[in-house]
SEPA-380248 format. One record per residue (C-alpha): x, y, z. Coordinates in steps of 0.25 Angstrom, whole numbers, padded with zeros to 4 digits, always signed. Each point is the difference from the previous one (the first is absolute). Layout:
XYZ;...
This chain:
-0055+0157-0042;+0013-0004+0001;+0001-0010+0011;+0009+0000+0011;+0010-0013+0000;-0004-0013+0011;+0007+0001+0012;+0014-0009-0001;+0010-0004+0010;+0012+0000-0002;+0004-0014+0003;-0009-0006-0006;+0010+0001-0012;+0012-0007+0007;+0000-0016-0005;+0006-0009+0008;+0003-0009-0009;+0010-0011+0006;+0005-0007+0012;+0012-0009+0004;-0005-0013+0004;+0011-0010+0003;-0003-0013-0010;+0007-0013-0001;+0006-0002-0011;-0001-0015-0010;+0006-0003-0011;+0008-0011-0007;+0010+0006+0010;-0006-0003+0010;-0005+0009+0010;+0003+0014+0007;-0005+0010+0007;-0001+0013-0005;-0012+0013-0001;-0010+0003-0009;-0009+0011-0004;-0012-0002-0001;-0012+0008-0004;-0008+0010+0011;-0013-0005+0001;-0010+0007+0011;-0016+0000+0002;-0005+0013-0003;-0015+0003+0006;-0006+0010-0008;-0015+0009+0008;-0010+0007-0007;-0006+0007+0008;+0009-0005+0011;-0007-0013-0003;+0007-0013-0002;+0000-0003-0016;+0011-0007-0005;+0014-0007+0004;+0010+0000-0010;+0012-0004-0002;+0009+0006-0007;+0017+0007+0002;-0003+0012+0010;+0003+0013-0008;-0008+0008-0010;-0012-0006+0010;-0010+0011-0002;+0003-0002-0016;-0005-0015+0004;-0012+0004+0008;-0005+0009-0014;+0005-0009-0009;-0008-0011+0006;-0013+0008+0005;-0001+0003-0016;+0001-0016-0003;-0010-0003+0008;-0009+0009-0006;-0001+0010+0014;+0003+0014-0004;+0002+0004-0016;+0004+0012+0000;+0009+0007+0010;-0009+0009+0004;-0004-0011+0011;+0011-0003+0006;+0001+0013+0007;+0010-0005+0010;+0011-0009+0002;+0009-0004+0013;+0006-0007+0011;-0008-0003+0010;+0009+0001+0010;+0012+0010+0000;+0014-0006-0003;+0007-0002+0015;-0012-0011+0001;+0003-0014-0006;-0010-0005+0003;-0009+0005-0011;+0009+0004-0009;-0006-0008-0011;-0014+0005+0001;-0005+0010-0010;-0013+0009+0000;-0007+0003-0010;-0011+0010+0001;-0009+0002-0011;-0009+0009-0006;-0012+0000-0009;+0000-0016+0003;-0010-0006+0011;+0012-0009+0008;-0013-0006+0007;-0003-0005-0017;+0014-0004+0000;-0001-0009+0011;-0014-0006+0000;-0004-0001-0012;+0012-0007-0007;+0012-0011+0005;+0008+0008+0009;+0013-0006-0013;-0003-0007-0012;+0006-0012-0001;+0012+0000-0010;+0009-0012-0004;+0012+0008+0005;-0003+0001+0014;-0002-0008+0008;-0003+0009+0012;-0008+0007-0009;-0013-0005+0011;+0009+0008+0015;-0005+0012+0003;+0008+0004+0010;+0015-0002+0003;-0004-0008+0014;-0008-0012-0007;+0013-0004-0006;+0003-0005+0013;-0003-0014-0002;+0000-0014+0012;+0010-0010-0010;+0000-0015+0004;+0016-0006+0004;+0007-0002-0010;+0007-0013+0001;+0014+0001+0006;+0006-0011-0005;-0004-0002-0015;+0013+0003-0010;+0002-0003-0014;+0014-0002-0007;+0006+0012-0007;+0000-0008-0013;-0014+0000-0002;-0004+0014+0005;+0011+0003-0014;-0011-0010-0008;-0013+0007+0004;+0001+0012-0012;+0000-0014-0010;-0011-0007+0005;-0006+0010+0001;+0000+0008-0014;-0001-0017-0007;-0013+0003+0006;-0007+0013-0004;-0009-0005-0010;-0006+0014+0000;+0012+0008-0002;+0004-0008-0011;-0011+0004-0007;+0000+0013+0004;+0012+0007+0006;-0010+0006+0011;-0003-0009+0012;+0008+0000+0014;+0001-0013+0006;+0002-0009+0013;+0003-0013+0005;-0001-0005+0012;+0013-0011+0000;+0005-0011+0009;+0012-0003+0007;+0005-0007-0011;-0002+0008-0014;-0017-0003-0001;-0009+0010-0005;-0013-0005+0005;-0009+0011-0002;+0003+0011-0011;-0007+0014-0002;-0002+0011-0012;-0007+0014+0001;+0003+0014-0006;+0002+0001+0016;+0011-0007+0008;-0008+0002+0013;-0013-0006-0007;+0011-0012-0004;+0003-0002+0013;-0012+0001+0006;-0007-0010-0010;+0012-0010+0003;-0002+0002+0016;-0015-0001-0002;+0000-0013-0005;+0009-0006+0011;-0012+0007+0009;-0013-0004-0007;+0008-0017-0001;+0002+0004+0013;+0012-0002+0000;+0005+0011+0008;+0007+0006+0008;+0014-0003-0010;+0009+0000+0009;+0011-0009-0009;+0000+0007-0012;+0004+0010-0007;-0004+0010-0009;+0010+0008-0012;-0007+0009-0010;+0003+0006-0012;+0000+0015+0005;+0007+0009+0012;-0001-0005+0014;-0011+0014+0006;-0006-0002+0013;-0014-0006-0004;+0007-0011-0006;+0009-0005+0012;-0016+0004+0012;-0006-0009-0011;+0012-0011+0001;-0001+0001+0014;-0016+0001+0005;+0003-0013-0008;+0010-0006+0008;+0011-0002-0010;+0014+0000+0005;+0005+0007-0012;-0001+0010-0011;+0009+0000-0014;-0001+0010-0012;+0007+0000-0013;+0002+0017+0002;+0000+0009+0015;-0006-0001+0010;-0003+0014+0008;+0006+0007+0016;-0015-0005+0005;-0001-0013-0008;+0015-0001+0007;-0005+0005+0014;-0012-0008+0000;+0006-0013-0004;+0011+0002+0013;-0012+0001+0008;-0007-0009-0004;+0013-0012+0000;-0005-0001-0017;+0013-0003-0008;-0001+0010-0010;+0008-0002-0013;+0002+0012-0013;+0007-0002-0016;-0001-0016+0002;+0007+0001-0015;+0012-0004-0007;+0003-0010+0011;-0001+0010+0011;-0007+0007+0009;-0002+0008+0015;-0003-0004+0012;-0005+0012+0008;-0007-0006+0013;+0002-0014+0009;+0010-0007-0011;+0002-0012+0008;-0013-0006-0006;+0008-0002-0014;+0012-0011+0001;
């Protein structure tokens, strides 16, 4: 018997890729105010038969495909028949649950999935794997130091300084890196890992275990992009500045603006973009 197709919602296929954001461009010729397209990032909560299962950070669009693929990867479902329905939890006009999907399972015991195995298996690429609801993303960060500053000339040297210390990358070419720098550009802590979130955790965790915490007078530099999770980790550590070789996401920019964190992206070739609180960079 041919199986009926899984009900879908048309708006799931509408992808929002980017958003125009005001920035400060810094380069050899000075600084100018400009706009940049920032990759869209929002949390998607996945529920199983009405109960929260996981939160996935993603670019909105093709959410049903994403949820289905995620459940396959987590071993929750093994064949299409295991998903009876997959749909948004509310009508399109209600914005409160626009990022919540409910998956109705068929032939799979949701209690076994939710109770007998970990809600989400931790992976090296995901910094929010342990979250089960969007509400759990809300955190109380320590106030950042508004008076701490760093020179633009120091920011420009960070990629070279970090790269020079990446022994693991030299050997394998497969590691992300996170570094903790002081205002003079001295690298004080370095961690490498296949996941950039793990590298950040290692850097912050070392300071925590050494009881040199919070960390208000240092900056965090990462070898990849700056996502929401990276900025959130920095905020909880009290860091005033986050810099990255690559791009930030919209959610990272929004969090940095509200948390009082200076967020810098595309640090390369003597130039970079400041996405929030440019006053800290002199």
